[in-house]
Structures are given as C-alpha cells and as structure tokens.
KOLBAGU-847518 format. One record per atom (N, C-alpha, C, O, CB): residue number from 0; residue in one letter; atom name; x, y, z. Coordinates in steps of 0.2 Angstrom, whole numbers. Last residue first. Glycine has a CB too. Layout:
% residues N
NUM/A/CA/X/Y/Z
...
***
This chain:
% residues 80
79/G/N/-203/205/757
79/G/CA/-204/202/763
79/G/C/-206/195/763
79/G/O/-207/192/768
79/G/CB/-209/205/767
78/G/N/-194/219/751
78/G/CA/-199/214/750
78/G/C/-199/210/757
78/G/O/-197/212/762
78/G/CB/-197/208/745
77/S/N/-184/229/740
77/S/CA/-187/228/746
77/S/C/-192/222/745
77/S/O/-194/220/740
77/S/CB/-191/234/749
76/V/N/-168/233/734
76/V/CA/-174/229/733
76/V/C/-177/229/740
76/V/O/-174/228/745
76/V/CB/-173/222/730
75/P/N/-158/245/725
75/P/CA/-160/242/731
75/P/C/-167/238/730
75/P/O/-171/240/726
75/P/CB/-161/247/737
74/P/N/-152/239/708
74/P/CA/-154/244/713
74/P/C/-156/240/720
74/P/O/-157/234/720
74/P/CB/-160/248/710
73/I/N/-139/234/699
73/I/CA/-144/231/703
73/I/C/-146/236/709
73/I/O/-142/237/713
73/I/CB/-141/225/706
72/L/N/-134/234/683
72/L/CA/-135/239/688
72/L/C/-141/236/693
72/L/O/-146/235/690
72/L/CB/-137/246/686
71/A/N/-122/224/675
71/A/CA/-129/225/677
71/A/C/-129/229/683
71/A/O/-125/229/688
71/A/CB/-132/218/680
70/V/N/-112/223/661
70/V/CA/-112/226/668
70/V/C/-120/226/670
70/V/O/-123/230/666
70/V/CB/-108/232/668
69/E/N/-102/213/652
69/E/CA/-109/215/653
69/E/C/-110/217/660
69/E/O/-108/213/665
69/E/CB/-113/208/651
68/D/N/-87/217/642
68/D/CA/-90/215/648
68/D/C/-98/217/648
68/D/O/-100/222/645
68/D/CB/-87/218/654
67/G/N/-80/221/631
67/G/CA/-85/216/630
67/G/C/-89/214/636
67/G/O/-94/210/636
67/G/CB/-82/210/627
66/D/N/-65/225/639
66/D/CA/-69/226/633
66/D/C/-74/220/632
66/D/O/-72/214/633
66/D/CB/-65/226/627
65/A/N/-67/226/657
65/A/CA/-63/224/651
65/A/C/-68/224/645
65/A/O/-74/224/646
65/A/CB/-61/216/651
64/L/N/-64/234/673
64/L/CA/-69/232/667
64/L/C/-64/230/661
64/L/O/-59/233/660
64/L/CB/-74/237/666
63/V/N/-59/231/689
63/V/CA/-57/234/682
63/V/C/-61/230/677
63/V/O/-61/224/676
63/V/CB/-49/233/681
62/H/N/-66/235/704
62/H/CA/-65/230/699
62/H/C/-64/233/692
62/H/O/-67/238/690
62/H/CB/-72/225/698
61/G/N/-69/244/714
61/G/CA/-62/244/710
61/G/C/-61/239/705
61/G/O/-56/239/702
61/G/CB/-57/244/715
60/P/N/-79/234/724
60/P/CA/-77/241/722
60/P/C/-70/241/719
60/P/O/-65/237/721
60/P/CB/-77/245/728
59/E/N/-83/218/716
59/E/CA/-80/222/721
59/E/C/-79/229/719
59/E/O/-77/230/713
59/E/CB/-74/218/724
58/A/N/-97/213/708
58/A/CA/-91/216/707
58/A/C/-89/219/713
58/A/O/-93/223/716
58/A/CB/-90/220/701
57/Y/N/-106/197/706
57/Y/CA/-106/204/709
57/Y/C/-98/206/709
57/Y/O/-94/202/710
57/Y/CB/-108/203/717
56/S/N/-108/191/690
56/S/CA/-105/190/696
56/S/C/-104/197/700
56/S/O/-102/202/696
56/S/CB/-98/186/696
55/E/N/-112/193/676
55/E/CA/-116/189/681
55/E/C/-113/187/688
55/E/O/-115/183/691
55/E/CB/-118/182/678
54/N/N/-103/202/671
54/N/CA/-103/195/668
54/N/C/-106/190/673
54/N/O/-104/185/674
54/N/CB/-96/193/667
53/V/N/-103/211/686
53/V/CA/-100/210/679
53/V/C/-100/203/677
53/V/O/-98/199/681
53/V/CB/-93/213/680
52/A/N/-114/221/695
52/A/CA/-112/214/693
52/A/C/-109/214/686
52/A/O/-111/218/682
52/A/CB/-118/209/693
51/V/N/-116/232/708
51/V/CA/-114/231/701
51/V/C/-112/224/700
51/V/O/-108/221/704
51/V/CB/-108/236/699
50/L/N/-129/241/717
50/L/CA/-124/235/716
50/L/C/-122/235/709
50/L/O/-126/236/705
50/L/CB/-126/229/719
49/L/N/-132/254/726
49/L/CA/-133/252/719
49/L/C/-127/247/718
49/L/O/-121/249/719
49/L/CB/-132/258/714
48/S/N/-142/262/738
48/S/CA/-137/258/737
48/S/C/-138/256/729
48/S/O/-143/256/727
48/S/CB/-137/252/741
47/S/N/-151/273/738
47/S/CA/-148/272/744
47/S/C/-142/267/743
47/S/O/-137/267/747
47/S/CB/-153/269/749
46/L/N/-151/285/725
46/L/CA/-152/278/727
46/L/C/-148/276/733
46/L/O/-142/278/734
46/L/CB/-150/273/721
45/Q/N/-147/297/720
45/Q/CA/-152/297/726
45/Q/C/-153/290/728
45/Q/O/-156/289/733
45/Q/CB/-158/300/723
44/R/N/-139/295/709
44/R/CA/-136/297/715
44/R/C/-140/297/721
44/R/O/-138/296/727
44/R/CB/-133/305/715
43/L/N/-148/294/699
43/L/CA/-144/288/701
43/L/C/-141/289/708
43/L/O/-140/285/712
43/L/CB/-139/285/696
42/P/N/-151/306/694
42/P/CA/-156/303/699
42/P/C/-153/296/702
42/P/O/-155/294/707
42/P/CB/-162/301/696
41/P/N/-141/309/684
41/P/CA/-141/312/691
41/P/C/-145/308/696
41/P/O/-143/307/702
41/P/CB/-142/319/691
40/Y/N/-134/302/672
40/Y/CA/-141/301/675
40/Y/C/-141/303/683
40/Y/O/-141/298/687
40/Y/CB/-143/293/674
39/K/N/-121/306/671
39/K/CA/-125/306/665
39/K/C/-133/306/667
39/K/O/-137/309/664
39/K/CB/-124/300/660
38/E/N/-116/304/683
38/E/CA/-115/311/680
38/E/C/-120/311/674
38/E/O/-123/317/673
38/E/CB/-108/312/677
37/Q/N/-118/291/685
37/Q/CA/-121/296/690
37/Q/C/-121/303/687
37/Q/O/-125/307/688
37/Q/CB/-118/296/697
36/L/N/-110/285/676
36/L/CA/-117/285/675
36/L/C/-121/290/680
36/L/O/-126/292/677
36/L/CB/-119/278/677
35/I/N/-97/289/681
35/I/CA/-99/291/674
35/I/C/-107/291/674
35/I/O/-110/296/671
35/I/CB/-96/287/669
34/A/N/-98/282/693
34/A/CA/-97/290/693
34/A/C/-99/292/686
34/A/O/-103/298/686
34/A/CB/-90/292/695
33/L/N/-98/269/689
33/L/CA/-104/272/693
33/L/C/-104/279/693
33/L/O/-109/283/692
33/L/CB/-104/269/700
32/L/N/-86/268/683
32/L/CA/-92/268/679
32/L/C/-98/271/682
32/L/O/-102/274/679
32/L/CB/-93/260/677
31/A/N/-78/269/694
31/A/CA/-77/275/689
31/A/C/-84/274/684
31/A/O/-86/280/683
31/A/CB/-71/274/685
30/D/N/-81/257/700
30/D/CA/-82/263/703
30/D/C/-82/269/699
30/D/O/-87/274/699
30/D/CB/-77/265/709
29/S/N/-76/248/690
29/S/CA/-83/248/692
29/S/C/-85/255/695
29/S/O/-90/257/694
29/S/CB/-85/242/696
28/S/N/-63/257/680
28/S/CA/-66/252/686
28/S/C/-73/253/687
28/S/O/-76/257/684
28/S/CB/-62/255/693
27/T/N/-56/255/665
27/T/CA/-61/259/669
27/T/C/-63/254/674
27/T/O/-64/248/673
27/T/CB/-67/261/664
26/K/N/-46/250/655
26/K/CA/-45/249/663
26/K/C/-50/254/667
26/K/O/-48/256/672
26/K/CB/-38/251/664
25/E/N/-49/261/642
25/E/CA/-47/255/644
25/E/C/-45/256/652
25/E/O/-44/261/655
25/E/CB/-40/253/641
24/P/N/-64/272/642
24/P/CA/-57/271/642
24/P/C/-55/264/645
24/P/O/-58/261/649
24/P/CB/-53/277/646
23/L/N/-79/266/634
23/L/CA/-75/269/640
23/L/C/-68/268/639
23/L/O/-66/264/635
23/L/CB/-77/265/646
22/D/N/-95/267/628
22/D/CA/-88/267/626
22/D/C/-84/270/632
22/D/O/-85/276/634
22/D/CB/-86/270/619
21/L/N/-109/257/631
21/L/CA/-105/263/633
21/L/C/-98/262/630
21/L/O/-95/256/631
21/L/CB/-105/264/640
20/T/N/-126/251/627
20/T/CA/-118/251/627
20/T/C/-115/257/628
20/T/O/-118/263/627
20/T/CB/-116/248/620
19/F/N/-140/245/636
19/F/CA/-137/250/631
19/F/C/-129/249/632
19/F/O/-127/245/636
19/F/CB/-138/257/633
18/R/N/-156/241/641
18/R/CA/-150/238/639
18/R/C/-146/244/634
18/R/O/-150/246/630
18/R/CB/-150/232/635
17/R/N/-167/248/645
17/R/CA/-165/242/649
17/R/C/-158/240/647
17/R/O/-155/237/652
17/R/CB/-170/236/648
16/Q/N/-169/265/648
16/Q/CA/-168/259/643
16/Q/C/-166/254/648
16/Q/O/-163/255/653
16/Q/CB/-163/261/638
15/G/N/-169/276/656
15/G/CA/-174/276/650
15/G/C/-173/270/646
15/G/O/-176/271/640
15/G/CB/-172/283/647
14/C/N/-162/277/668
14/C/CA/-158/277/662
14/C/C/-163/278/655
14/C/O/-160/279/650
14/C/CB/-154/271/662
13/I/N/-173/276/677
13/I/CA/-169/282/677
13/I/C/-165/283/670
13/I/O/-164/288/668
13/I/CB/-164/282/683
12/D/N/-179/264/674
12/D/CA/-183/270/673
12/D/C/-178/276/673
12/D/O/-180/281/669
12/D/CB/-188/271/679
11/R/N/-168/256/677
11/R/CA/-170/256/670
11/R/C/-175/262/669
11/R/O/-174/265/664
11/R/CB/-175/249/669
10/T/N/-167/258/691
10/T/CA/-161/261/686
10/T/C/-164/261/679
10/T/O/-161/265/675
10/T/CB/-155/256/687
9/I/N/-178/252/696
9/I/CA/-178/259/695
9/I/C/-173/262/691
9/I/O/-173/267/688
9/I/CB/-178/262/702
8/G/N/-175/237/687
8/G/CA/-179/241/692
8/G/C/-179/248/690
8/G/O/-180/250/685
8/G/CB/-177/239/699
7/F/N/-159/237/679
7/F/CA/-165/234/682
7/F/C/-169/238/686
7/F/O/-166/243/689
7/F/CB/-163/227/685
6/A/N/-149/238/664
6/A/CA/-152/242/670
6/A/C/-159/238/672
6/A/O/-163/237/668
6/A/CB/-154/249/668
5/L/N/-134/233/658
5/L/CA/-141/231/659
5/L/C/-144/234/665
5/L/O/-141/234/671
5/L/CB/-141/223/660
4/V/N/-122/238/647
4/V/CA/-125/240/653
4/V/C/-132/237/653
4/V/O/-136/239/649
4/V/CB/-125/247/655
3/T/N/-108/233/639
3/T/CA/-115/233/639
3/T/C/-118/234/646
3/T/O/-115/230/650
3/T/CB/-118/226/635
2/I/N/-93/242/633
2/I/CA/-97/237/638
2/I/C/-104/238/637
2/I/O/-107/242/634
2/I/CB/-95/239/645
1/T/N/-79/244/624
1/T/CA/-86/244/624
1/T/C/-89/239/629
1/T/O/-87/233/629
1/T/CB/-89/243/617
0/M/N/-64/254/625
0/M/CA/-67/248/625
0/M/C/-75/249/626
0/M/O/-77/254/627
0/M/CB/-65/244/632
***
C-alpha cells in the first residue's frame, strides 16, 4: 500500500521534505510507521513527543493504516 506523509515543523527539517510517499506492507500500524520513520530518520527519535494524524484526525497508537491514507507528523509545539 502507498501512503502520503506530511511533515510539519522540525519533522520537515529532519525528513528533508514536507510531503512524500511511502510504500508499506498491508495493515501497517501507526506505531510501526513511526518505527520505520525513526529508522530512516534517526533524529526523529530525539523528539520528546510526536503525534500522528491520519486523514486529518489524530490516530490512536496501533491504528491500522490503509492504502491512500494521508499521515501527518505533528512535532511538539511550544508557545504562550
């Protein structure tokens, strides 16, 4: 299956692009995707938290991805 990954903030800097596609095995979970991305882009491991949204909704750990999903990587944010 093919998904689209949108990288925001520091994740865009780490991945070197804002939008890219990944080919994954069927029934890959959001947790497995993060592990794959952390293997490919080791600095992602250093983030204090990293949220995943699938098709514009926050994904629970273990969410199973489907072909054509759009996954957003949402890094920690600070502000006031």
